[in-house]
C-alpha positions in Angstrom: 27.5 -49.4 -54.3 30.7 -47.4 -53.1 31.1 -43.6 -52.9 34.9 -41.7 -52.8 35.0 -38.1 -52.9 37.6 -35.7 -54.3 38.2 -32.0 -53.4 38.4 -29.4 -56.4 38.6 -26.3 -56.9 34.6 -25.3 -57.0 33.6 -28.2 -53.9 33.4 -31.6 -53.3 32.7 -34.3 -56.4 31.6 -38.0 -55.3 32.3 -40.5 -57.6 30.3 -43.6 -57.8 31.2 -47.5 -58.1 29.8 -50.6 -58.3 32.3 -52.7 -55.8 32.7 -55.6 -53.6 34.9 -57.1 -50.6 37.7 -59.4 -51.5 39.5 -61.2 -48.7 43.0 -59.8 -48.4 44.8 -62.9 -46.2 48.1 -60.6 -46.0 46.6 -57.4 -44.8 44.3 -60.1 -42.6 41.0 -58.0 -43.8 38.5 -58.0 -46.5 39.4 -55.0 -48.7 36.8 -53.3 -51.2 37.4 -54.2 -55.2 36.2 -51.5 -57.4 34.5 -53.6 -60.5 32.8 -50.8 -62.7 33.2 -47.0 -62.4 30.0 -45.2 -63.1 31.4 -41.7 -63.1 30.1 -38.6 -61.4 27.0 -38.5 -58.9 25.7 -35.5 -60.8 26.6 -36.8 -64.3 25.0 -39.9 -63.9 23.0 -41.8 -66.5 19.9 -43.3 -64.9 18.6 -45.2 -67.8 22.8 -47.3 -68.3 21.7 -48.1 -64.7 17.9 -49.0 -65.4 19.5 -51.0 -68.3 22.4 -52.8 -66.2 19.8 -53.8 -63.7 17.2 -54.7 -66.6 20.1 -56.9 -68.1 20.9 -58.4 -64.7 17.4 -59.2 -63.8 17.5 -61.5 -66.7 20.1 -63.8 -65.5 17.6 -64.7 -62.5 14.8 -66.7 -61.6 11.5 -64.3 -61.8 11.1 -64.6 -58.3 13.9 -63.9 -57.5 14.7 -60.7 -59.9 11.2 -59.2 -58.3 12.8 -60.3 -55.0 16.3 -57.9 -55.5 13.8 -54.5 -57.6 11.5 -54.4 -54.4 10.9 -51.3 -52.2 12.3 -52.2 -49.0 9.4 -53.4 -46.7 8.1 -55.2 -49.1 8.3 -59.3 -49.2 7.6 -61.2 -52.0 5.2 -64.1 -51.3 5.1 -66.4 -54.8 3.6 -66.2 -58.5 1.4 -68.6 -60.0 1.7 -68.8 -64.3 -1.6 -68.6 -65.7 -0.8 -68.6 -69.3 -1.9 -67.0 -72.5 -5.7 -68.3 -71.5 -6.3 -66.6 -68.3 -5.2 -63.7 -69.5 -7.3 -63.4 -72.6 -10.3 -64.7 -70.3 -9.8 -61.5 -68.0 -9.2 -59.2 -71.1 -12.7 -60.3 -72.3 -14.4 -60.1 -68.9 -12.9 -56.4 -68.2 -13.7 -55.5 -72.2 -17.0 -57.1 -72.2 -15.7 -59.3 -75.3 -17.7 -62.1 -75.8 -16.4 -63.8 -79.0 -13.7 -65.9 -77.5 -14.6 -69.7 -77.1 -17.4 -70.3 -75.0 -15.9 -71.4 -71.4 -18.2 -73.0 -68.6 -19.0 -70.8 -65.7 -17.0 -72.9 -62.9 -13.9 -72.1 -65.0 -13.9 -68.5 -65.5 -11.8 -65.9 -64.1 -11.7 -65.8 -60.2 -13.3 -69.4 -59.9 -10.2 -71.3 -60.5 -9.8 -73.7 -57.8 -6.5 -75.3 -56.5 
């Protein structure tokens, strides 16, 4: 993200841009290139930003998307796919519903061994 400031009669206005650096061989240094302008900071559409982030996150693997959206200081250590049967088993335990198929106690939630 890159911010630019502009002075006008009512004060300072800040604009937000999505940018990345490109190498300029003539200047011999990296030059920022604006990819998209989000507009004025005080008029920012945060819902549009959330939709953009969600859309871009779909291009990543699930662990990469979680890592990219994690709060600073948190570390993503991994995930394990359990599937629908695991979810249904936990729901039945939480809701105390026993109408699902009978599962041996050794295979019930919390007793899985790797």
